[in-house]
Phi, psi and omega in degrees: 000317187254142176288142180301147173084011186238020183294306183252058178222177181291353185258028185298334181272351177294136187237147168293148181286326185226166172283129184295334186269310190254345177087007184295132180288144181268357171232084183300324179211159175301129178075031180293329188270004177300326180290345183292334180293330177294323176297311174306317181295324179295317175300321180293323177293317177302312184297321181294318177293327177289319180291318177300318178299315184291324178294321180289339172292311191258347177247135190289315182234117185267140170240158183301315186296321179300310178300318179298309173301315175304313183290321178301313178302316185284316180297313178296325175296326183256013180309304183305314185294313186291329174305300186297316182297311181299325178289314177311307180293316175302317185285325182292342176286331188248335185235125186292136178280130182260355176109185182288161191296332181293340182262351183274129181286140182282131183263000000 
């Protein structure tokens, strides 16, 4: 779905227009990936809970600023990964995966 070598660059959001194997368009309609924001929100919520749990294990007295900075650093650091993963999960909800290229019949 995404060009190789662009994960932690300014082009992390670039996508191929179509699948190289089956020709499926990666943007079936305008605004298709708005729903992927909800998936990304779920990831961010999970990250918040994990960071909060880890901080509570290792820090005796938690402050709001400490939690906010820790969550912000982790979420911003994982932004390109979460962006791509949420888009991939969103398209897989609605479009069936046909398997590796070698198993897809050529049209």
